[in-house]
N, C-alpha and C positions, 0 to 999 in steps of 0.2 A: 636161476642164476645165468643160464645160457642166454635167455631172452634179454635180461638186463645188460649183459655184456654186448650183445648184438646191437641193442639200442644205443649204447655208449659209442660203439664203433661207428654206427651210422651218423652220429652227431659230429664226428671228428672233422669231416670235410667242411661243414658249416662253421665250426669253431675255428678251423684254420683260415677260412675266408675272412672271418671277422678280425682275427689277429693280423692278417695281412693288411686289411683296410686300415686298422689302427696304426700299424707300423708305417704305412704310407703317409698317413695324416701327420704323424709325429716327425717323419723325415722332411716333409715339405714345410711344416710349420704353418703359422697363421698368415704369412706374407708371401709365400712362394719363393722361387729362386730360379736362377738361370746361369748359363755359361755361354759366352759369346767369344768367338775368335774372328778377328778382322785383319785383312792384309790387302796391300795394294796390288793391283794387276797391271799397273802402268808399264808399258813397253817403251816409253819415251824418256822417263826421268827415274833416277835412283839416287838415294842419299842426298837430299830427300826425294821421295819418301824412302825410309830405310827398308832394307830387305829383311823384314821380320814379321812375326805374327803378333798382333796386339790382343791381349787377353782381358776380358771383362767378366765379372761374376756378380751380376745383379742379385741383391738380397731382398728384392721386392718384385713380385710378378703377379699380375692380376688378369682376370678375364671377366667379360660381361657380354651381353647381347645389346646391340644398339637399337634405335627405333625402327630400323629396317630388318631386324632379325639377324644381322650379321654377327659372327663371332669375332670379338675384338680382344686383343691381348696387349699388355704393356708392361715393361720392366724397367728397373732403375737401379743404378749403383752410384753411391756417393763415396768419394775418397777424401776425407778431411785432411788437412795438413797443419802442422805447427806454424807454418808461415802464413796461415790464413788464406785469403782468396788467391794469393799469388801461386800457392802450391796445391790447392785443392782442385778436385775435378769431379765432374758429373757425367755419367753416361745414361742415356735414355733410348728406348727403342719401342716402337709400337707396330703391331700387326693388325690389319683389318682383312678378314677372310669372308667367305660366304656363310651359308647356314652351318650350324654346328653339326658334328657327326651324328647321323641317325642311328648308327650302330656303334661298335667298339672303337672305330677310328675312321679317318678320312685323309686323303692327300689333296692339297690345294696347290694348283699352279700359281707361281708368282708373276706379278706384272708391275706396272708403274704405280698401282694403288696399294700394293700389299704392305710394303715396309717403309717406315720413316725412322731415322735415328739421329741423335745429336750427341756431340761430345764437347764439353766446355772445360777448359783448363786455363787458369790465369786470364790473360787477355785474348786468348785464341778460341775460336769456335769452329766446329766441323759439323757439316750436315750431310746426310745420306738419304738417297731415294732409290728404292729397288727398281729394276727393269725386267728381271726374269728370275726364275728359280723355282723352288718347291718347298712347301711346308707340310709336315705330317703332324696330325693331332690325334691323340688317343684319349678317350674318356676313362677316368679312374673313379673309384669310390669316393664318397664324401665331397662331391661336386668339384673335383680336381680335374684339370686338363693338363696332360703332359705332351711334349712334342719335340720335334727336331726340325731344322731348317737348313737350307743351302740357298743363299740369295746373292745374286749379282746386283751391285748398286753403283750409282754415280755419286761421287764425293765432291764437295766444294768446301774450302776452308777460308777463314779470314783471320787477320791479326788485329792487334789493338788499334792501330792507326791505318790499317789497309782494308780495302774492299774485298769482296769475294773473288777468289782465284778461279782459274779454269777448271772445268769438270774433269774428273779422272775416275776410272773404274776401280772398284773394290769388291772383295768377296767376303760375305758374312757366313759363318758356320756356327751352329750352336744347338742348344737344347734348353728346355724350360719345364718347370712345373708351376702351374698357375692356379691360384685360388680366386674365388669370386669376390669382387669388390669394384662396383661400377664407378663410384666417385673417385677413388684413388687411381684407378686405371685411366679414367678420362682426363685427369689432371696431367698425367704423363703424356697421353696422346696429344692433347692440345699443344703442349710445348714442342713436341716433335713436328707438328704441322705449322710451325711459325712461318708467317709471310708467304713467300712463293712456294713453300713446301706443303701447302695445304692440299689435301686430297680432293678429288672431284666428287661432288655430292651426287648420290644416286638419284635418278629421275623417278624411280618407283615410289609408290605411296608407303608411308611408315607402316610397320606391322601393327596389328590391332592390339596386341598385348606385349609391349616392349618390356625387356628385363634389364 
């Protein structure tokens, strides 16, 4: 009886680990999620842009490895409206980092290639490109990556009948839980890299076994 009790006790840590992994998978779901806060850092103009923090909660967040072995992440949030396209909005954001964490986690310095984001509402469009910051990524069970970021970005906006305005600094803060889906993630990344916001392509040769 004592031996059987000891065996059962020894199994408890493994059982607890499996339960935690299952709980994480259920929490993240099949599409991942994120939370992003964005605010203007402009010291020249105010109202507009208003002195407030804009909140986005993407309900889709994907990760994959590109042909160069870089860890890529992309997230998206759609807000439909009863007014149709006039009131609906879409927020998208992509991150391109270096190799995925070799251990439980890794910090990545941010630069001009790290982040792209777009926000469309009605006839207005907004584009963002990072220029400095940091991204932390941690590996979790069931092929999930979670992380946090603090990124400084330059913003340019345009209206329905107007061209792109002058660049202005913004701050992005947030966190994410990403699940693996290359095709869905690439669709978001491609949109965030529209036109002049395309990232510079690496000069190195593609990885031998892309994911």
